[in-house]
MARTIVEX-201728 format. One line per 8 residues: number of its first residue (from 1); their letters; for each residue x, y, z of N, C-alpha, C. Coordinates in steps of 0.2 Angstrom, whole numbers, plus 5000, padded with zeros to 4 digits. Example, Ala and Ser with C-alpha at 12.3 -4.5 7.8 and 13.67 -1.06 7.14 Angstrom:
% residues 2
1	AS	5066/4972/5039/5062/4978/5039/5066/4984/5039 | 5064/4989/5035/5068/4995/5036/5064/5000/5039
This chain:
% residues 245
1	MKTSTSIP	5540/4700/4557/5535/4704/4560/5535/4704/4567 | 5534/4710/4571/5534/4710/4578/5527/4708/4580 | 5527/4704/4585/5520/4702/4588/5520/4704/4595 | 5514/4705/4598/5513/4707/4605/5508/4703/4608 | 5508/4703/4615/5503/4700/4619/5500/4705/4624 | 5494/4706/4624/5491/4711/4629/5492/4709/4636 | 5493/4715/4640/5494/4714/4647/5488/4709/4650 | 5482/4711/4649/5477/4706/4652/5478/4699/4650
9	ALVLGLVA	5480/4697/4644/5481/4690/4642/5487/4687/4646 | 5492/4691/4647/5498/4689/4651/5496/4687/4658 | 5492/4692/4661/5489/4691/4668/5485/4685/4669 | 5480/4684/4664/5476/4678/4664/5480/4672/4663 | 5486/4672/4659/5490/4666/4659/5493/4664/4665 | 5496/4670/4669/5499/4668/4675/5494/4666/4680 | 5488/4669/4680/5483/4666/4685/5481/4659/4684 | 5480/4657/4678/5479/4651/4676/5484/4646/4678
17	SAAAHGGV	5490/4648/4677/5496/4643/4679/5496/4642/4686 | 5496/4648/4690/5496/4647/4697/5490/4643/4700 | 5484/4644/4697/5478/4641/4700/5479/4633/4699 | 5483/4631/4695/5484/4624/4694/5488/4620/4699 | 5492/4624/4703/5496/4622/4708/5495/4625/4715 | 5500/4625/4719/5499/4629/4725/5502/4626/4731 | 5499/4627/4737/5503/4624/4743/5499/4626/4749 | 5502/4625/4755/5499/4627/4762/5499/4634/4763
25	LSYDIGGT	5493/4638/4764/5493/4645/4764/5493/4647/4772 | 5490/4643/4776/5490/4645/4783/5488/4639/4787 | 5489/4640/4794/5488/4634/4799/5483/4636/4804 | 5480/4631/4807/5476/4632/4814/5480/4627/4818 | 5483/4630/4824/5487/4627/4828/5484/4628/4835 | 5481/4623/4838/5478/4624/4845/5473/4630/4845 | 5469/4631/4840/5464/4636/4840/5467/4643/4837 | 5473/4644/4836/5476/4650/4834/5478/4649/4826
33	TYKGFVPY	5476/4654/4823/5478/4654/4815/5484/4658/4814 | 5488/4654/4810/5495/4657/4808/5495/4657/4801 | 5497/4663/4798/5497/4664/4791/5504/4661/4789 | 5504/4659/4782/5510/4656/4779/5514/4661/4775 | 5519/4659/4773/5523/4663/4768/5519/4665/4762 | 5519/4671/4759/5515/4673/4753/5520/4672/4747 | 5520/4667/4743/5524/4666/4737/5523/4672/4732 | 5528/4673/4728/5528/4678/4723/5528/4685/4726
41	NSPTGQST	5530/4685/4733/5531/4692/4736/5538/4692/4739 | 5540/4698/4740/5547/4698/4744/5546/4696/4751 | 5551/4692/4753/5551/4690/4760/5552/4696/4765 | 5554/4702/4763/5555/4707/4767/5548/4709/4770 | 5548/4709/4777/5542/4711/4780/5537/4705/4782 | 5538/4699/4779/5534/4693/4781/5536/4690/4787 | 5532/4690/4792/5534/4687/4798/5529/4681/4799 | 5532/4675/4798/5527/4669/4798/5531/4663/4801
49	IQREWDSY	5527/4658/4803/5531/4652/4806/5533/4647/4800 | 5530/4649/4794/5532/4644/4788/5538/4646/4785 | 5542/4641/4782/5548/4643/4779/5546/4645/4772 | 5551/4649/4769/5549/4652/4763/5548/4648/4757 | 5543/4649/4753/5542/4645/4747/5540/4650/4741 | 5543/4650/4736/5543/4656/4731/5538/4655/4725 | 5535/4649/4724/5531/4649/4719/5526/4643/4720 | 5520/4643/4716/5515/4637/4717/5517/4631/4713
57	NPIQDPTL	5523/4631/4709/5525/4626/4705/5527/4620/4709 | 5526/4614/4707/5528/4608/4711/5536/4607/4710 | 5538/4602/4714/5545/4600/4713/5544/4593/4710 | 5548/4592/4704/5547/4586/4701/5554/4581/4700 | 5559/4584/4704/5565/4580/4704/5566/4578/4712 | 5565/4572/4714/5566/4571/4721/5573/4571/4724 | 5578/4572/4720/5584/4572/4723/5586/4580/4725 | 5582/4585/4723/5584/4591/4724/5584/4593/4732
65	STMACNAN	5588/4597/4734/5588/4599/4741/5582/4603/4743 | 5578/4606/4738/5572/4609/4740/5566/4605/4742 | 5567/4598/4741/5562/4593/4743/5561/4594/4750 | 5566/4596/4754/5565/4597/4762/5559/4601/4763 | 5560/4608/4761/5555/4613/4763/5553/4618/4758 | 5554/4615/4751/5552/4619/4746/5557/4624/4744 | 5557/4628/4739/5562/4633/4737/5559/4640/4739 | 5563/4644/4742/5570/4642/4744/5571/4639/4751
73	GAVGALTA	5566/4638/4755/5567/4635/4761/5570/4639/4767 | 5570/4646/4766/5573/4650/4771/5569/4650/4777 | 5572/4650/4783/5569/4650/4789/5564/4655/4790 | 5558/4654/4794/5553/4659/4795/5556/4663/4801 | 5552/4668/4803/5554/4673/4808/5551/4670/4815 | 5546/4666/4815/5542/4665/4821/5542/4657/4822 | 5540/4655/4828/5538/4648/4829/5531/4648/4833 | 5527/4643/4832/5521/4642/4835/5522/4637/4841
81	TVAAGSKI	5519/4638/4847/5519/4634/4852/5513/4629/4852 | 5514/4623/4853/5508/4618/4853/5510/4612/4857 | 5505/4610/4861/5505/4605/4866/5505/4598/4862 | 5509/4593/4864/5509/4587/4861/5502/4584/4862 | 5499/4581/4857/5492/4578/4858/5487/4583/4854 | 5489/4589/4852/5485/4594/4849/5484/4593/4842 | 5479/4596/4839/5478/4595/4832/5481/4601/4828 | 5484/4600/4822/5486/4605/4818/5482/4604/4811
89	TAYWNAPW	5479/4610/4809/5476/4610/4802/5479/4614/4797 | 5481/4611/4792/5484/4615/4786/5479/4617/4781 | 5479/4623/4779/5474/4625/4774/5478/4626/4767 | 5476/4622/4763/5479/4623/4756/5475/4627/4752 | 5477/4630/4746/5473/4634/4742/5467/4630/4739 | 5462/4634/4740/5455/4630/4738/5452/4633/4732 | 5449/4628/4728/5449/4621/4729/5456/4618/4726 | 5459/4614/4730/5465/4611/4728/5464/4607/4721
97	PHTIGPMV	5468/4607/4716/5466/4605/4710/5468/4597/4708 | 5472/4594/4713/5474/4587/4711/5471/4582/4717 | 5468/4577/4714/5464/4573/4719/5467/4566/4718 | 5472/4565/4714/5475/4558/4714/5482/4558/4717 | 5483/4555/4723/5490/4555/4726/5489/4555/4734 | 5494/4554/4737/5494/4553/4744/5495/4560/4748 | 5493/4560/4754/5495/4566/4759/5499/4563/4764 | 5505/4566/4766/5510/4564/4771/5512/4570/4775
105	VWMAKCAG	5512/4569/4782/5514/4574/4786/5520/4571/4790 | 5525/4575/4790/5532/4573/4793/5533/4578/4799 | 5538/4576/4803/5541/4581/4808/5548/4579/4808 | 5552/4584/4811/5559/4583/4812/5561/4587/4818 | 5565/4584/4823/5567/4588/4828/5573/4593/4827 | 5572/4599/4828/5578/4604/4827/5583/4603/4832 | 5589/4603/4829/5595/4603/4833/5597/4610/4835 | 5594/4612/4841/5594/4619/4843/5588/4622/4841
113	SCLTYQPT	5589/4629/4839/5583/4633/4837/5581/4631/4830 | 5574/4631/4829/5572/4630/4822/5573/4636/4818 | 5575/4641/4821/5576/4648/4817/5583/4647/4813 | 5587/4642/4815/5593/4642/4811/5594/4635/4809 | 5590/4630/4810/5591/4623/4809/5590/4621/4801 | 5594/4617/4799/5593/4614/4792/5592/4607/4792 | 5587/4604/4790/5585/4597/4791/5589/4592/4786 | 5595/4590/4787/5598/4586/4783/5599/4579/4786
121	GNVWFKID	5600/4574/4782/5601/4567/4785/5594/4564/4787 | 5595/4558/4791/5589/4554/4793/5586/4558/4799 | 5582/4563/4798/5579/4566/4804/5571/4567/4803 | 5568/4565/4798/5561/4566/4797/5558/4559/4799 | 5552/4560/4802/5548/4555/4804/5540/4557/4802 | 5536/4552/4800/5529/4553/4798/5525/4553/4805 | 5520/4558/4805/5515/4557/4810/5508/4556/4807 | 5508/4556/4800/5501/4555/4797/5502/4554/4790
129	QAGLESGT	5498/4550/4787/5498/4549/4780/5491/4546/4778 | 5490/4547/4771/5484/4544/4768/5485/4543/4761 | 5485/4536/4759/5486/4535/4752/5479/4534/4748 | 5479/4528/4745/5473/4526/4741/5468/4523/4746 | 5463/4526/4748/5458/4524/4753/5453/4519/4750 | 5451/4520/4744/5446/4515/4741/5446/4516/4734 | 5444/4511/4730/5443/4511/4723/5450/4509/4720 | 5451/4511/4713/5457/4510/4710/5461/4516/4709
137	LASGLWGS	5467/4514/4707/5472/4520/4707/5470/4526/4703 | 5467/4524/4697/5465/4530/4693/5459/4534/4695 | 5454/4530/4698/5448/4533/4699/5445/4533/4707 | 5449/4530/4711/5448/4529/4718/5448/4536/4722 | 5447/4535/4729/5447/4540/4733/5454/4540/4736 | 5458/4545/4735/5465/4546/4738/5465/4551/4744 | 5471/4551/4747/5471/4556/4753/5470/4563/4750 | 5473/4564/4744/5472/4571/4742/5465/4573/4740
145	GQMVNQNS	5461/4568/4738/5454/4569/4737/5450/4570/4743 | 5452/4566/4749/5449/4568/4755/5451/4575/4757 | 5457/4577/4756/5459/4584/4758/5454/4589/4754 | 5453/4588/4748/5449/4592/4744/5442/4592/4746 | 5439/4586/4748/5433/4585/4751/5432/4589/4758 | 5437/4590/4761/5437/4594/4768/5439/4601/4767 | 5436/4604/4761/5437/4611/4760/5445/4613/4759 | 5449/4608/4756/5456/4609/4755/5460/4610/4762
153	TWTSTIPK	5458/4606/4767/5461/4606/4773/5464/4599/4775 | 5469/4599/4779/5471/4592/4782/5473/4593/4789 | 5470/4589/4793/5471/4589/4801/5475/4583/4803 | 5480/4585/4807/5484/4579/4810/5485/4581/4817 | 5487/4575/4821/5488/4576/4828/5495/4575/4830 | 5498/4580/4834/5505/4579/4836/5504/4573/4841 | 5509/4568/4840/5508/4562/4845/5509/4564/4852 | 5504/4562/4856/5504/4564/4863/5510/4563/4867
161	TLAPGNYL	5514/4557/4866/5520/4556/4869/5526/4559/4867 | 5526/4563/4861/5532/4566/4859/5535/4570/4864 | 5542/4569/4864/5546/4573/4869/5545/4580/4867 | 5545/4585/4872/5545/4592/4870/5551/4594/4867 | 5551/4600/4863/5557/4603/4860/5555/4607/4854 | 5560/4608/4850/5559/4612/4844/5558/4607/4838 | 5553/4608/4834/5552/4604/4828/5550/4608/4822 | 5551/4605/4816/5548/4607/4810/5542/4602/4809
169	IRHETIAL	5537/4604/4806/5532/4600/4803/5531/4601/4796 | 5531/4596/4792/5531/4596/4785/5525/4593/4782 | 5521/4597/4779/5515/4595/4775/5517/4594/4768 | 5514/4588/4765/5516/4586/4758/5510/4583/4755 | 5509/4584/4749/5505/4580/4744/5509/4578/4738 | 5508/4572/4736/5511/4570/4730/5506/4569/4724 | 5506/4573/4719/5501/4572/4714/5504/4567/4709 | 5499/4562/4708/5501/4557/4703/5497/4557/4697
177	HTSNAPQW	5494/4562/4695/5489/4562/4690/5493/4563/4683 | 5499/4565/4683/5503/4565/4677/5507/4558/4676 | 5507/4555/4671/5510/4548/4671/5517/4548/4671 | 5520/4544/4676/5527/4544/4677/5531/4550/4678 | 5527/4555/4681/5530/4562/4682/5527/4565/4688 | 5528/4562/4694/5525/4564/4700/5527/4572/4702 | 5522/4575/4706/5523/4582/4708/5523/4582/4715 | 5528/4585/4718/5528/4586/4726/5527/4593/4727
185	YPECAQLV	5522/4594/4733/5521/4600/4735/5522/4600/4743 | 5528/4602/4745/5529/4602/4752/5530/4609/4755 | 5528/4610/4761/5529/4616/4765/5531/4614/4772 | 5535/4618/4775/5537/4617/4782/5535/4623/4787 | 5534/4621/4793/5532/4626/4798/5536/4625/4804 | 5538/4630/4808/5542/4629/4814/5538/4629/4821 | 5539/4624/4825/5535/4623/4831/5539/4622/4837 | 5536/4624/4843/5539/4622/4849/5534/4618/4852
193	VTGSGTGV	5535/4611/4853/5531/4606/4856/5532/4606/4864 | 5526/4607/4867/5527/4606/4875/5523/4600/4877 | 5524/4598/4883/5521/4592/4886/5526/4589/4890 | 5524/4583/4893/5528/4579/4897/5530/4572/4894 | 5529/4572/4888/5531/4565/4884/5538/4564/4884 | 5540/4558/4883/5547/4556/4882/5548/4552/4876 | 5543/4552/4871/5544/4548/4865/5549/4551/4860 | 5553/4547/4857/5558/4548/4852/5557/4543/4847
201	PGASYLAA	5556/4545/4841/5556/4540/4835/5562/4536/4835 | 5562/4529/4834/5568/4525/4833/5570/4526/4826 | 5576/4523/4825/5580/4524/4818/5575/4521/4812 | 5571/4516/4814/5567/4513/4808/5562/4518/4806 | 5560/4523/4810/5555/4528/4808/5558/4534/4804 | 5564/4534/4804/5567/4540/4802/5569/4540/4794 | 5569/4545/4791/5571/4546/4784/5574/4552/4782 | 5578/4553/4776/5581/4559/4774/5576/4561/4768
209	IPGVYSMS	5576/4568/4768/5572/4572/4763/5577/4577/4760 | 5580/4577/4754/5579/4572/4749/5582/4565/4751 | 5580/4560/4748/5583/4553/4749/5577/4548/4750 | 5572/4549/4753/5567/4544/4754/5563/4543/4748 | 5563/4547/4743/5559/4546/4737/5564/4546/4731 | 5563/4541/4726/5567/4540/4721/5563/4538/4715 | 5565/4540/4709/5562/4539/4703/5562/4531/4701 | 5567/4528/4704/5567/4521/4703/5562/4517/4707
217	NPEVNINV	5559/4520/4712/5553/4517/4716/5547/4517/4712 | 5544/4511/4711/5538/4510/4707/5532/4513/4709 | 5532/4515/4716/5526/4519/4718/5527/4526/4717 | 5533/4528/4715/5534/4535/4713/5534/4536/4705 | 5538/4532/4702/5538/4532/4695/5532/4528/4692 | 5526/4530/4692/5520/4526/4691/5515/4530/4686 | 5512/4526/4682/5507/4528/4678/5500/4525/4680 | 5496/4528/4684/5490/4526/4687/5485/4524/4682
225	YSSANADV	5486/4526/4676/5481/4525/4670/5483/4519/4666 | 5488/4516/4667/5491/4511/4662/5486/4505/4663 | 5486/4501/4658/5482/4495/4658/5484/4490/4663 | 5490/4490/4665/5492/4485/4670/5490/4488/4677 | 5488/4494/4678/5486/4497/4684/5478/4498/4684 | 5475/4495/4679/5467/4497/4679/5463/4494/4684 | 5465/4488/4687/5461/4486/4692/5465/4486/4699 | 5470/4489/4700/5474/4489/4706/5471/4493/4711
233	TTYTIPGP	5470/4491/4717/5466/4494/4722/5470/4495/4729 | 5477/4494/4728/5482/4496/4734/5487/4500/4731 | 5490/4504/4736/5496/4508/4735/5500/4509/4741 | 5506/4508/4741/5511/4508/4747/5514/4515/4746 | 5513/4519/4751/5516/4526/4752/5524/4525/4753 | 5528/4528/4749/5535/4527/4751/5537/4529/4757 | 5543/4526/4760/5545/4529/4766/5543/4525/4772 | 5546/4527/4778/5544/4523/4784/5537/4523/4786
241	AVWTG	5536/4519/4791/5529/4518/4794/5528/4525/4798 | 5521/4526/4799/5519/4532/4803/5521/4531/4811 | 5525/4536/4814/5526/4535/4821/5520/4538/4825 | 5517/4534/4829/5511/4536/4833/5513/4538/4840 | 5519/4536/4842/5521/4538/4849/5520/4532/4854
């Protein structure tokens, strides 16, 4: 017997699915608002500083090339100019649904123009991160919970001594609410950093994405609800230390 599903039911299902996930929708950079790429829409006609990402779904395999700037990661048409030492606020879809897991903000210097650059190898460095801020793994305050408490926004500062040039900025949250099945939500935007700084992160601060995360890492392949983790109040965010300049 043939069965059918009504169009309203299908639409509601898609909306519910999308609402469970998401990403960075726009930015405030030096007081100017920049819209992000609009997923589920054709890239034709979209002029944005953000690299293309096509769905609200997370990445769950840390070895995929899309870990760098999400799928499909095609370059944006624009860049935003920002002075070193300035603040950048990323606006996630609100309310962000996942409150267990860290927030991490990375940058990578583009070799030439960011409009053509592909970030491969050890080029990424952290400028900001927040993991388990207080309480236990399962019920404490995480960076992602802080983001939600800030109306689903996250503000970071470009290191004041960072040498001027073309850079990618990569905002990421790692949702750990599903046992042993982390969810990555990364987005990249294209910047021109100005200033008189000369700071360049050393090799110990650099990491490859994909590469920095592995399912063999106990901080990645983690069940925050397990009895062994019931009283744990510390969490080490994978990857190098934050470079402050």
